[in-house]
N, C-alpha and C positions, 0 to 999 in steps of 0.2 A: 598618500595620493600620488598619482603619476605626475610627471613633470608637466605634461600638457594640461592636466586639471589644475595644477598649482598656478600655471601661467594664466589660464582663462578665468579662474575663480580665486584670484589672489586675496580677495576680501573674505573668503570663507575660512573659518578656523576649524580644523578637524577636531573631533571629540572622540575620546577613547570609548570603546564599548564598555558598558558597566559590567562588573563581575556579578554573575548570577550565583548567589550563595548556595542554593540547593539545586542539585542536578538529579533529584529523585522524584518520581511520580508520587504525589502524596494524596491526590484526590481524583476519584473516577470522573467527575465532571470536568476537571481540568484536562484530563487525558482525552475525553470526548471532544472538547474544543480544539485541542491540539490536532487530533485526527481530522476534524472538520477543516482545519487550515492546511495541514501538511500531508494527510493520508491519501491513499489512492487504492481503488479496487480494480483488479485486472482479471479478465478471462483470457487465458492463453490457449490457442489452438495451433497445433503443429501437425503437418503431414507426417505420417509414420509408416514405415514398411516393415512388416514382420519378416525376420530373417529366415524362419523355417519354411514358410509357404509363399513368401513374396507378396502377401496380401497387403494392400494399401488401405490405410484407415486414418482417422484423425485422432490425435491424442489431445486430451483436454485437461487443464489444471487451472486452479485459481491462485491468485497472489494478492495478498494484502501488503501494502508497503507504506512506510513513512520515510521521507527523505529530508535530510538536514545537512548543514555544513559539518565538516569533520570535527570542528571545535565542540560539537554537541554529542560526541560519541558516548560520553558517560551518561548523558540523558537517554540516548537510545538503548544503552545497556540496561538502564533502570526500567525501560518499557518491557524488555525481555523478562526481567525479574517480576515486574508487576503483573504482567499477563501470563507469565510462566510458559512462554512459547516464543518462537521466532529465532532469528539470527541476524547478525550484522554483516553487511557487505560493504567493503571499502571500494570506491570507484578509483581506478588508477588515473583516469584522464582529468579528474577534477577533485578538489578537496571536499568530497561529498561522501556521506555514509547513508546506507539504506537499512532500515529495520524491515525484515522480510518474513512473512509467514506464507508458506505454500503447502504445508501439510494439511490435507483436507480434514483430518480429525481435529487438529488445532483450530482450523478456521471455523468448523462447526461448533465445537465445544467451548472455545475461548473467545474468538473474535466476534462471531455472530451473537453469541449469548451476551457478551459484554455490551455490544452496541444495541441490542434489543432492550437491555436494562437501562442503559444510558444513551438514549437516541441522539443522533446527529441533528443539528439545528439548521444546517445550510442545505443548498440544492444537492450537496453530496449524498444526502439521504436517499435520493432517487437512484443513484448509482448503487448504494448499499442494498436497496430493495432488489434491484436487478441481480446483484451479486448473490443475494440469498436465494433467488429463483434458480440461478445456475447451480449453486451448492446443493439445493434440493434435488435437482435433476441428477447430479453426480451421486448424492447420497442414496438415491433410489435406483442407481445403476442404469438409468435411462440414457446416459451419455454413451453407452455401448451400442446404441441403436442409431440408425440413420436419422430417424425422426428426432431423437434426443439431441444429436449433434446439430441438426438444422435449427432446433429450438434454441440451443445455446448460441449458435451463430447469430440468430435474430436478436437475442438479448444483448449480445456483445456489441452489435452494430449501433445500438441505442445508448451505449454507455460512454461516459467521459466526454460528453459533448456539451456545448453551451446550450442551455434550454431557455 
């Protein structure tokens, strides 16, 4: 604890965090609950200019992410093993790690199929449904049209908000 906390809360006795014996995903329902609490679905849209003809367009990709304190890096690595996809990103500014999947093939065949088989139980399910709609647009190459981009932008605007 910081000195200020110790002074203001001198009657509080700090407790060590318990050691978690297993850092391996052992049950799909546990992983779904973990995603419900710590996962996030993003639609990324970036302005992009083709070098050859200077044409301006929007580039779209999806990201599924679980964020944790860096002390849980082994657990995040076990999620990679369990789902057979993704990577770990260490944040330099904080002691945080992200499990990230942004390969559209892995999102479709592994993340979406997993969460369809083991559905989320929280309001996050609504974001997952929107994420699936965007994935379907991308899978069908409609994101390469103005109408498809506009549809994805509309979906994105309704995501990750308190409902």
